[in-house]
Wavefront OBJ file of the C-alpha trace (Angstrom):
o trace
v -1.191 2.880 -1.837
v -0.184 5.178 1.522
v 2.756 7.354 1.829
v 4.969 8.441 -1.200
v 7.959 8.028 1.590
v 7.331 5.685 3.880
v 6.927 2.833 0.398
v 7.758 0.371 3.556
v 4.916 0.959 5.412
v 2.191 1.553 2.896
v -0.533 0.330 5.929
v 0.849 2.187 8.978
v 0.957 5.644 6.858
v -2.457 6.161 4.571
v -2.692 8.889 1.952
v -4.935 11.299 5.135
v -2.815 10.634 7.785
v -2.387 13.122 10.271
v 1.018 14.663 12.325
v -0.777 13.477 15.142
v -0.862 9.546 13.696
v 2.454 9.507 12.846
v 4.322 10.455 15.485
v 2.571 7.797 17.127
v 2.987 5.081 14.278
v 6.503 6.581 14.625
v 6.669 5.113 17.681
v 4.413 1.176 17.604
v 7.294 1.194 14.188
v 10.751 1.148 16.226
v 8.966 -0.857 18.648
v 9.150 -3.161 15.539
v 13.497 -3.494 16.002
v 15.728 -2.313 12.828
v 12.632 -1.701 11.228
v 12.082 1.589 12.877
v 14.431 3.296 11.873
v 14.195 2.194 8.054
v 10.080 4.090 9.063
v 11.750 6.947 9.221
v 13.020 9.246 5.529
l 1 2 3 4 5 6 7 8 9 10 11 12 13 14 15 16 17 18 19 20 21 22 23 24 25 26 27 28 29 30 31 32 33 34 35 36 37 38 39 40 41
């Protein structure tokens, strides 16, 4: 499930996510610390 490009956060990246949503999620992921860096391909 989730985006194949972001297997670490399948729950953050549903198959139908939008670009704007992705940006919001990226910011949220960064707030998680080192895990934020892992969310960036």
